[in-house]
C-alpha positions in Angstrom: 172.6 91.0 54.9 169.2 89.4 55.3 170.0 88.1 58.8 170.6 91.7 59.8 167.5 93.1 58.1 169.6 94.9 55.4 169.6 95.0 51.7 172.6 93.5 49.8 174.4 95.6 47.2 177.3 94.9 44.9 179.6 97.8 44.0 181.5 97.1 40.8 184.8 99.0 40.6 188.0 99.1 38.6 191.4 100.3 39.7 192.2 103.6 38.2 188.5 104.4 37.5 188.1 108.2 38.2 184.4 108.0 39.0 185.0 105.1 41.4 187.5 107.3 43.2 185.0 110.1 43.2 182.4 107.9 44.8 184.7 107.1 47.7 186.4 110.5 48.0 183.3 112.6 47.7 180.1 110.6 48.3 181.3 108.2 51.0 183.3 111.0 52.6 179.9 112.5 53.7 178.9 111.2 57.1 175.2 111.3 56.3 175.7 109.0 53.4 178.1 106.6 55.1 175.9 106.3 58.2 172.8 105.6 56.1 174.5 103.0 53.9 176.1 101.2 56.8 172.8 101.1 58.7 170.8 99.7 55.8 173.1 97.8 53.5 175.8 95.2 53.3 177.9 96.3 50.3 180.3 93.9 48.6 183.0 95.6 46.5 184.0 93.6 43.4 186.6 94.1 40.7 185.0 94.4 37.3 187.9 92.5 35.7 188.8 90.5 38.8 189.6 86.8 39.0 188.6 86.2 42.6 186.1 83.4 42.8 182.6 84.4 44.0 179.4 82.4 44.5 176.2 83.6 42.9 172.7 83.2 44.4 172.2 80.1 42.3 175.3 78.5 43.7 177.4 79.0 40.6 181.0 79.7 41.4 182.7 82.0 38.9 185.2 84.8 38.7 184.3 88.4 39.4 184.6 89.3 35.7 182.4 86.4 34.7 179.8 87.4 37.3 179.9 91.0 36.0 179.3 89.6 32.5 176.5 87.4 33.8 174.7 90.4 35.2 175.4 92.7 32.2 177.6 95.1 34.1 179.4 97.0 31.4 181.2 99.9 33.2 182.3 101.2 36.6 181.1 102.2 39.0 177.9 100.2 38.9 176.0 99.4 42.1 173.5 96.6 42.0 170.8 96.4 44.7 169.1 93.2 45.8 166.1 92.6 48.0 166.3 92.1 51.7 165.5 88.4 51.3 167.4 86.2 48.9 164.6 83.7 48.9 163.6 82.8 45.4 166.6 84.6 43.7 168.3 81.4 42.8 165.4 80.4 40.6 165.3 83.7 38.7 167.3 84.7 35.7 170.3 86.9 36.7 168.7 89.9 35.0 165.6 89.6 37.2 167.3 89.4 40.6 168.2 93.0 41.3 165.7 95.5 42.4 167.6 98.6 41.3 170.9 99.5 39.6 173.0 102.7 39.9 174.7 102.8 36.5 177.7 105.1 36.8 178.6 107.9 39.1 175.8 110.0 40.8 176.4 113.2 42.7 176.0 112.9 46.5 172.3 114.0 46.7 171.0 111.5 44.1 173.5 108.9 45.4 171.9 109.0 48.9 168.4 109.2 47.4 169.1 106.0 45.5 170.0 104.2 48.7 167.0 105.6 50.4 164.8 104.5 47.5 166.0 100.9 47.9 166.0 100.9 51.7 162.4 102.1 51.7 161.5 99.4 49.1 160.0 102.1 46.9 161.1 100.0 43.9 158.0 97.9 44.5 155.7 100.8 43.5 157.6 103.3 41.4 160.7 103.9 39.3 163.6 105.8 40.7 162.8 108.7 38.4 159.3 108.9 39.8 160.7 108.6 43.3 163.0 111.6 42.7 160.2 113.6 41.3 158.0 113.0 44.4 160.9 113.5 46.8 162.0 116.8 45.2 158.6 118.3 44.8 
């Protein structure tokens, strides 16, 4: 992602999760959302209870479900957003690596605004709630 000037995001999903399906069937069905996400993010889809081996920023290799536990992901869908550069992430605690988190399903407008918030690196100066207030006023 960093090599392409994009942010990295992890989308945690679970088979049979109705809100995960809603995210794909409603939100990602909108061209404006899909185009923006593809232009600005590399998104990795992981299974909340999966056993596939993945490697964390600190080099630790663990299963998807153990990575979810390490990052405190408790339900699906959850999207974790990370900075454009992974420099320095390995030395941080897992809880301090992400720059934003989308905990649960968001309707398309707020969903897109969350991706815009991260892409514009607004997390450096304001909360997502404050960003929404300023964007919608």
